[in-house]
C-alpha positions, -999 to +999 in steps of 0.1 A: +788+849-664+825+852-669+842+829-694+875+812-690+902+815-716+894+791-744+857+790-737+830+803-760+792+804-760+772+783-784+752+806-808+715+800-814+710+786-849+675+770-845+650+781-871+678+787-897+683+768-929+709+740-925+735+757-947+733+791-929+735+774-895+765+753-905+783+784-919+777+804-888+790+776-865+821+769-885+830+806-886+828+805-848+853+776-847+828+748-840+826+714-856+791+706-870+772+674-870+738+671-888+710+646-882+678+647-903+644+638-887+609+639-898+594+672-885+566+695-893+590+724-901+600+731-937+627+707-951+663+717-942+654+739-912+672+734-879+647+727-852+670+714-824+707+718-815+730+703-789+746+718-768+717+743-765+721+780-773+741+801-748+760+772-732+797+777-725+819+751-743+855+748-752+866+763-785+864+739-813+836+718-796+811+699-817+775+712-821+750+687-834+721+700-854+687+682-859+673+693-893+637+688-905+633+662-933+600+675-944+562+677-937+558+642-922+565+629-888+569+595-872+544+584-846+563+579-813+560+548-792+532+555-767+520+522-754+522+520-716+526+558-712+503+579-690+478+598-711+493+632-702+528+620-713+514+607-746+497+639-754+529+659-747+549+635-769+525+640-798+523+677-793+561+680-797+557+664-831+528+687-841+503+659-838+469+658-822+456+632-798+421+616-797+418+594-766+391+568-761+387+547-729+388+509-732+385+482-705+417+462-700+428+436-675+464+439-686+471+476-687+467+499-657+440+525-656+450+558-673+478+543-694+478+539-732+470+505-746+477+512-782+478+540-809+464+543-844+484+548-865+509+525-848+543+536-835+569+542-862+544+550-890+549+583-909+520+607-909+513+642-921+518+671-898+488+681-877+474+646-881+452+631-853+466+600-835+439+578-818+448+566-784+431+536-766+434+544-729+428+518-702+399+524-679+408+494-658+392+460-654+356+458-666+335+447-636+299+434-635+275+425-607+270+388-601+233+380-602+215+362-573+209+326-586+197+308-555+166+288-562+169+292-600+169+264-625+204+254-637+197+264-673+183+298-664+212+304-640+238+296-667+220+319-692+220+347-667+257+344-661+265+343-698+245+375-704+267+392-677+299+380-693+307+353-667+316+316-670+296+291-651+312+262-632+285+236-622+288+212-592+261+186-583+251+174-549+222+153-534+194+173-521+156+172-514+152+201-539+141+193-574+168+183-599+188+212-613+178+237-586+206+261-576+215+255-539+247+276-536+268+300-556+302+316-552+308+345-554+274+354-539+248+375-557+256+412-556+294+408-557+315+427-583+335+405-606+355+411-637+338+400-670+351+366-680+354+356-643+341+322-631+310+317-609+305+283-593+269+271-588+259+240-568+228+223-581+206+195-567+208+160-583+172+154-572+183+125-551+174+139-517+165+122-484+137+098-477+117+092-445+114+054-442+077+044-440+063+017-418+058-014-439+058-041-412+027-063-417+023-054-454+025-080-482+059-080-499+047-064-532+028-037-513+058-029-491+081-025-521+056-003-538+052+019-507+090+022-503+095+030-540+068+057-539+086+074-510+118+076-530+138+045-519+158+030-548+178+002-532+154-023-515+166-057-503+143-086-495+154-112-469+132-142-465+129-159-431+112-192-422+081-187-401+058-213-385+030-187-384+009-193-415-008-159-412+026-142-417+034-159-450+045-134-476+043-104-452+070-081-438+079-090-402+107-065-397+126-037-415+158-019-414+162+011-410+132+014-387+101+034-397+106+072-394+143+071-401+157+097-426+181+083-452+194+093-486+174+081-515+203+058-526+207+041-493+195+005-488+163-005-471+160-041-460+127-058-454+123-093-438+095-114-453+081-145-437+080-177-456+056-202-439+068-237-432+048-263-413+064-273-380+075-310-377+051-334-360+055-337-322+074-368-309+053-393-287+064-419-260+045-452-253+050-471-219+042-509-216+038-524-181+040-562-176+030-578-144+039-614-134+023-631-106+043-657-089+031-681-063+036-668-029+066-682-011+062-702+019+066-670+038+034-657+021+050-622+011+044-605-025+070-584-049+060-561-081+085-546-109+079-520-138+098-515-172+094-485-195+104-485-232+107-454-254+098-459-290+113-438-317+088-414-332+073-426-364 
């Protein structure tokens, strides 16, 4: 390419000792800047320059030289980089990479989580830098827990790395039996995730038995045996002696399905003799008068009600 008046090409001084490179550039009319960096080249050797060799610049322009400070290099910042980019950054510093996959819920799959040694640390040339690379979120299969005992279900979840949230509901199933779960068995969930299980309280439903006609104690025993826990006794006056102490009615009626904690009311007869019947006595008085001269006869009747004794 043609050059304009006052333009010159930057000579290539990479690989030269610092003093020789500076002398060559100054003879060509350039200003020289020097920056030392840890590099695997011998100390004092130019391993980078800017502008690069061959570039056209104005006469008297500044050329910056990067000079090796010795046989150690600084580990670059690699966290968050793609693995391929991290390998390239290490290779430029004559370092080797040893990558190991690690589950992470915070770092995307294929990106560097951390390095060892850490960024900024000085290491010898050709050293190996360990890279922890994310393989994504660690998933596990949720076990099927339906029908299991609560304790066994919680243990199964802990072994898989899950946290159990327990809810309790009334059910006919034995106490502690798992009735529902969320997520369901077979679902994939990250380790440390929460699985909700719903277990039975053991307080299920009761079919109310027929206790009409039973003595009070027998009726209560039958209801308790069937699972009723709230039994109310209401006593009612009865004039039938045979019903004394026996159940004459119940609510709910026999055959009804209720929860174990719902109330069952039984009505028990308490015999009381009826009051004596009231009686009425009538007294009739007859008075005979002498017949009148006309020879005709008249009769009158009076009734008196006495109070009952």
